[in-house]
C-alpha positions as CSV (number, residue, x, y, z in Angstrom):
1,X,13.3,41.2,-2.8
2,X,15.5,42.2,0.0
3,X,14.6,45.0,2.3
4,X,15.5,48.7,1.9
5,X,19.1,49.4,1.0
6,X,21.2,52.1,2.6
7,X,20.6,55.5,1.1
8,X,23.7,55.4,-1.1
9,X,22.2,52.3,-2.8
10,X,18.7,53.5,-3.0
11,X,18.5,56.7,-4.8
12,X,16.0,59.4,-3.9
13,X,12.9,58.4,-2.0
14,X,9.8,60.4,-2.2
15,X,7.7,60.9,0.9
16,X,5.0,58.3,1.5
17,X,1.8,58.6,3.3
18,X,0.5,56.2,6.0
19,X,-2.2,53.9,5.0
20,X,-4.9,54.1,7.6
21,X,-7.9,52.6,5.8
22,X,-8.9,49.1,4.9
23,X,-8.5,49.9,1.2
24,X,-5.2,51.8,1.2
25,X,-4.0,54.0,-1.7
26,X,-1.2,52.7,-3.9
27,X,1.9,54.8,-4.2
28,X,4.8,54.5,-6.6
29,X,7.5,56.2,-4.7
30,X,10.5,54.0,-4.1
31,X,13.4,53.7,-6.6
32,X,15.0,50.3,-6.2
33,X,15.3,46.7,-7.1
34,X,15.0,43.6,-5.1
35,X,15.8,39.9,-5.4
36,X,14.7,36.7,-3.8
37,X,17.2,34.4,-2.2
38,X,16.5,30.8,-1.4
39,X,18.2,27.4,-1.3
40,X,19.0,24.6,-3.8
41,X,16.7,21.6,-4.2
42,X,18.3,18.2,-4.4
43,X,17.5,15.9,-7.4
44,X,16.2,13.1,-5.3
45,X,13.6,15.4,-3.7
46,X,12.0,16.7,-6.9
47,X,9.1,14.3,-6.5
48,X,6.9,14.3,-3.4
49,X,4.4,11.4,-3.3
50,X,3.9,8.0,-1.8
51,X,5.4,5.1,-3.6
52,X,2.9,4.1,-6.3
53,X,2.5,3.2,-9.9
54,X,3.1,5.9,-12.5
55,X,0.3,8.5,-12.6
56,X,-0.9,10.3,-15.7
57,X,-2.0,13.1,-13.4
58,X,0.3,15.3,-11.2
59,X,0.6,18.5,-9.4
60,X,3.4,21.0,-10.0
61,X,4.2,23.6,-7.4
62,X,6.3,26.6,-8.5
63,X,8.5,28.8,-6.3
64,X,11.1,31.5,-6.9
65,X,14.2,29.5,-6.2
66,X,17.4,30.2,-4.2
67,X,21.1,29.5,-4.4
68,X,22.8,27.1,-2.1
69,X,25.7,29.3,-1.1
70,X,26.6,33.0,-0.9
71,X,29.1,32.5,-3.7
72,X,26.2,31.5,-6.0
73,X,24.3,34.7,-5.5
74,X,25.7,36.7,-8.4
75,X,24.7,33.9,-10.9
76,X,21.3,33.6,-9.2
77,X,20.7,37.4,-9.5
78,X,21.5,37.2,-13.2
79,X,18.7,34.7,-13.5
80,X,16.4,37.0,-11.6
81,X,17.1,39.9,-13.9
82,X,17.2,38.0,-17.1
83,X,20.9,38.6,-17.6
84,X,21.0,42.3,-16.7
85,X,24.1,43.1,-14.7
86,X,23.6,44.4,-11.2
87,X,25.9,46.9,-9.5
88,X,28.6,45.2,-7.4
89,X,27.7,47.0,-4.3
90,X,24.1,45.7,-4.5
91,X,25.3,42.1,-5.0
92,X,27.7,42.6,-2.0
93,X,24.8,43.9,0.1
94,X,22.6,40.9,-0.8
95,X,25.4,38.5,0.0
96,X,25.9,40.2,3.4
97,X,22.3,39.9,4.3
98,X,22.2,36.3,3.2
99,X,25.2,35.6,5.4
100,X,23.4,37.1,8.4
101,X,20.6,34.5,8.2
102,X,22.8,31.6,7.2
103,X,20.6,30.6,4.2
104,X,17.0,30.9,3.1
105,X,15.0,27.8,3.9
106,X,12.5,28.3,1.2
107,X,13.4,25.2,-0.7
108,X,13.3,22.9,2.3
109,X,10.0,24.3,3.4
110,X,8.5,24.1,-0.1
111,X,9.4,20.4,-0.2
112,X,7.6,20.0,3.1
113,X,4.6,21.8,1.7
114,X,4.7,19.5,-1.3
115,X,4.7,16.4,0.9
116,X,1.8,17.9,2.9
117,X,-0.2,18.5,-0.3
118,X,0.4,15.0,-1.4
119,X,-0.9,13.7,1.9
120,X,-4.0,15.9,1.7
121,X,-4.7,14.6,-1.8
122,X,-4.2,11.0,-0.7
123,X,-6.9,11.5,2.0
124,X,-9.4,11.8,-0.8
125,X,-8.0,8.8,-2.7
126,X,-6.0,10.9,-5.2
127,X,-2.6,9.3,-5.1
128,X,-0.4,11.3,-7.4
129,X,3.1,12.9,-7.6
130,X,3.6,16.5,-6.4
131,X,6.6,18.0,-8.2
132,X,8.4,21.2,-7.0
133,X,10.2,23.5,-9.5
134,X,11.9,26.9,-9.2
135,X,12.0,29.7,-11.7
136,X,15.4,31.2,-10.9
137,X,17.5,28.3,-9.6
138,X,17.8,24.6,-9.6
139,X,15.7,22.6,-10.1
140,X,14.6,24.8,-13.0
141,X,11.0,24.7,-14.2
142,X,12.1,23.5,-17.6
143,X,14.0,20.6,-16.2
144,X,11.2,19.5,-14.0
145,X,8.6,19.7,-16.7
146,X,10.7,17.6,-18.9
147,X,11.1,15.1,-16.1
148,X,7.3,15.0,-15.7
149,X,6.8,14.1,-19.3
150,X,9.5,11.4,-19.1
151,X,7.7,10.0,-16.0
152,X,4.5,9.6,-18.1
153,X,2.5,12.5,-16.7
154,X,-0.1,13.6,-19.2
155,X,-1.9,16.4,-17.4
156,X,-1.0,18.5,-14.4
157,X,-2.4,21.1,-12.1
158,X,0.1,23.9,-11.9
159,X,0.1,26.2,-8.9
160,X,2.3,29.2,-8.3
161,X,3.1,29.6,-4.6
162,X,2.5,33.3,-4.8
163,X,-1.3,33.7,-4.1
164,X,-1.6,37.3,-5.3
165,X,-1.5,37.4,-9.1
166,X,1.0,39.7,-10.7
167,X,0.6,39.2,-14.4
168,X,4.3,40.0,-15.1
169,X,5.9,37.7,-12.5
170,X,3.3,34.9,-12.5
171,X,3.3,35.2,-16.3
172,X,7.0,34.3,-16.3
173,X,6.2,31.1,-14.3
174,X,3.5,30.2,-16.8
175,X,5.7,30.8,-19.8
176,X,8.5,28.7,-18.4
177,X,6.0,25.8,-17.9
178,X,4.4,26.2,-21.3
179,X,7.6,26.4,-23.2
180,X,8.5,22.8,-22.2
181,X,5.0,21.4,-21.9
182,X,4.8,19.9,-25.4
183,X,1.9,17.4,-25.2
184,X,1.5,17.8,-21.4
185,X,-1.9,19.3,-20.7
186,X,-1.8,21.9,-17.9
187,X,-4.2,23.9,-15.8
188,X,-2.4,27.0,-14.4
189,X,-3.9,28.7,-11.3
190,X,-3.0,32.3,-11.8
191,X,-4.2,33.7,-8.4
192,X,-5.8,32.5,-5.3
193,X,-5.6,35.5,-3.0
194,X,-9.1,35.1,-1.6
195,X,-9.2,31.3,-1.1
196,X,-11.0,30.7,2.2
197,X,-8.4,28.2,3.5
198,X,-5.5,30.6,2.7
199,X,-7.2,33.3,4.7
200,X,-7.9,30.9,7.6
201,X,-4.2,29.7,7.5
202,X,-3.0,33.3,8.0
203,X,-5.6,34.0,10.6
204,X,-4.6,30.8,12.5
205,X,-1.1,32.2,12.8
206,X,-2.2,35.7,13.7
207,X,-4.9,35.0,16.4
208,X,-2.7,33.6,19.2
209,X,0.1,36.1,18.8
210,X,-2.3,39.0,18.6
211,X,-4.2,37.8,21.7
212,X,-0.9,37.4,23.7
213,X,0.5,40.8,22.6
214,X,-2.8,42.6,23.4
215,X,-2.9,41.0,26.8
216,X,0.7,42.0,27.5
217,X,0.0,45.5,26.2
218,X,-3.2,46.0,28.2
219,X,-5.0,47.0,25.1
220,X,-5.7,45.7,21.6
221,X,-2.6,45.9,19.3
222,X,-2.8,47.2,15.8
223,X,-1.7,45.0,12.9
224,X,0.5,45.9,9.8
225,X,0.0,43.6,6.9
226,X,2.7,43.5,4.2
227,X,3.3,42.1,0.7
228,X,6.3,42.3,-1.6
229,X,6.6,45.5,-3.5
230,X,6.9,45.3,-7.3
231,X,8.1,47.9,-9.9
232,X,5.4,50.3,-10.8
233,X,5.9,49.7,-14.5
234,X,4.9,46.0,-14.0
235,X,1.4,46.8,-12.7
236,X,0.3,50.1,-14.2
237,X,-2.3,50.2,-17.0
238,X,-0.9,50.6,-20.5
239,X,-0.7,54.2,-21.7
240,X,-3.9,55.3,-23.3
241,X,-6.1,52.7,-21.7
242,X,-9.6,54.0,-20.8
243,X,-10.0,54.9,-17.1
244,X,-6.8,53.0,-16.2
245,X,-8.3,49.7,-17.3
246,X,-5.9,46.8,-17.9
247,X,-3.7,47.4,-14.9
248,X,-2.3,44.5,-13.0
249,X,-4.4,43.1,-10.1
250,X,-1.5,42.4,-7.8
251,X,-1.8,45.4,-5.4
252,X,-5.6,45.1,-5.1
253,X,-5.4,41.4,-4.4
254,X,-2.7,41.8,-1.7
255,X,-4.9,44.4,0.1
256,X,-7.9,42.2,-0.3
257,X,-6.1,39.2,1.3
258,X,-5.2,41.5,4.3
259,X,-8.8,42.7,4.7
260,X,-10.1,39.2,4.7
261,X,-7.5,38.0,7.3
262,X,-8.2,41.0,9.5
263,X,-11.9,40.2,9.4
264,X,-11.2,36.7,10.8
265,X,-9.6,38.1,13.9
266,X,-12.3,40.1,15.7
267,X,-11.0,42.8,18.0
268,X,-8.2,44.2,15.9
269,X,-8.7,47.9,16.6
270,X,-6.9,49.1,13.4
271,X,-4.9,47.6,10.7
272,X,-2.6,49.0,8.1
273,X,-1.0,47.9,4.9
274,X,2.4,48.5,3.3
275,X,4.6,47.0,0.6
276,X,8.0,45.7,1.8
277,X,11.4,44.9,0.4
278,X,11.6,47.5,-2.3
279,X,14.8,47.1,-4.3
280,X,17.8,49.3,-5.0
281,X,17.4,50.2,-8.7
282,X,15.1,49.7,-11.6
283,X,12.8,52.6,-11.3
284,X,9.9,53.3,-8.9
285,X,8.5,50.5,-6.8
286,X,5.0,50.5,-5.3
287,X,4.5,51.8,-1.7
288,X,4.1,53.0,0.9
289,X,7.2,51.3,2.4
290,X,7.2,49.6,5.7
291,X,9.8,52.0,7.0
292,X,7.7,55.1,6.3
293,X,4.7,53.4,7.8
294,X,6.5,52.5,11.0
295,X,7.7,56.1,11.3
296,X,4.1,57.4,10.9
297,X,2.7,54.9,13.3
298,X,5.3,55.8,15.9
299,X,4.6,59.5,15.4
300,X,0.9,58.7,16.1
301,X,1.8,57.1,19.4
302,X,1.8,53.4,18.6
303,X,4.2,51.5,20.9
304,X,3.5,47.9,20.0
305,X,2.8,46.6,16.6
306,X,2.2,43.2,15.1
307,X,3.4,42.7,11.5
308,X,2.2,39.9,9.3
309,X,3.4,39.3,5.8
310,X,0.4,38.0,3.7
311,X,2.2,37.7,0.4
312,X,4.6,34.9,1.4
313,X,3.9,31.3,2.3
314,X,7.1,30.5,4.1
315,X,10.2,31.8,5.7
316,X,12.9,33.1,3.4
317,X,15.2,36.1,3.2
318,X,12.4,38.7,3.0
319,X,11.1,37.4,6.4
320,X,14.2,36.4,8.2
321,X,16.2,39.4,7.2
322,X,13.8,42.1,6.1
323,X,11.3,41.6,9.0
324,X,13.2,39.9,11.8
325,X,16.4,42.1,11.5
326,X,15.8,45.2,9.4
327,X,12.3,46.2,10.3
328,X,12.9,45.4,14.0
329,X,15.9,47.6,14.0
330,X,13.8,50.4,12.5
331,X,11.1,49.9,15.1
332,X,13.6,49.8,17.9
333,X,15.0,53.2,16.9
334,X,11.4,54.5,17.0
335,X,10.9,53.0,20.5
336,X,8.4,50.6,19.1
337,X,8.0,46.9,19.9
338,X,7.6,44.9,16.6
339,X,6.6,41.2,16.5
340,X,5.3,38.9,13.8
341,X,3.4,35.6,13.8
342,X,5.0,32.4,12.6
343,X,5.0,32.1,8.8
344,X,2.7,29.5,7.2
345,X,5.5,27.1,6.5
346,X,4.1,23.6,7.3
347,X,0.5,24.8,8.0
348,X,-1.9,21.9,7.4
349,X,-4.6,24.5,6.5
350,X,-2.3,25.9,3.8
351,X,-1.8,22.3,2.5
352,X,-5.5,21.9,2.4
353,X,-5.9,25.1,0.4
354,X,-3.3,24.0,-2.2
355,X,-4.7,20.5,-2.5
356,X,-8.1,22.1,-3.1
357,X,-6.6,24.2,-5.9
358,X,-5.0,21.1,-7.4
359,X,-8.3,19.2,-7.3
360,X,-10.1,22.1,-9.0
361,X,-7.4,22.3,-11.7
362,X,-7.5,18.6,-12.4
363,X,-11.3,18.7,-12.6
364,X,-11.1,21.5,-15.2
365,X,-8.7,19.4,-17.2
366,X,-11.0,16.3,-17.0
367,X,-14.0,18.4,-18.2
368,X,-12.3,19.7,-21.3
């Protein structure tokens, strides 16, 4: 989940074509592997809610998780890969990138988002705890679900903070919850890539920066939307399935989010889409890459570009290193100015979206 590795760590890359339409073509052309990297969550901050009597209903927000220190990265990566060993040079590269940004603030921001969701729920009189759990680091999902049961929670709306549904990765979140749920009734939101408030939250971040850059540029600036790449094997339809049916919806959902955001910012002359942060091993990853797209755009004469990741809800290593350091270095070498809007982070509109999803989930549980 980190950006492109040096050639000696990547393996051979096949050429990628620039996506110039609003429904880009998916390519599987990047041999690599990637990992997320965030920060530890303290025990006292697992629960985000106003002081109140125990509630039988709750909300559970799920994120990827992150280690606290650079030294914890090897253990963290083993969690990400399910115990599969990673080449030492890949681990070292990830530690180096982590050190460049200090740490990933994903955990702190996710806690802020949890508090904001609790506040939005309270506006409508729904006073309930909002728990936060991580898949690959502390507090682990299993531990938090057990705590919820001990707290007397009987039913919960569970929301994965990855709006675009990848059945493989989102399925791992769901399995982790269900394995400890016991008598806890859950409603799991698998994808919410087209939620109107999610789209508006991204558009709210994009509009002012696009307007400023276009004014400074003297002409409307194109936009490159990105989402995290995943291995081709995780999204391709099973062999022998008719007409490719049964494939994973992730790539299509990511592109649909981009199209809806672009539509909310009239005046964008052209927008493009690429998958970022392909890894260093593990077979082919979906593309085109951001690097190849930047090269093609530069060759076509683009001098100023606005890049907005629409697959991430907050700052973390894929934003703070991959975009702010790596992609900007690539763009600079191409004599291109590259900027990005602020991440959603503490967006009130995002909190409203998640609170709405929670209400829908709890309503479905009540109607069963």
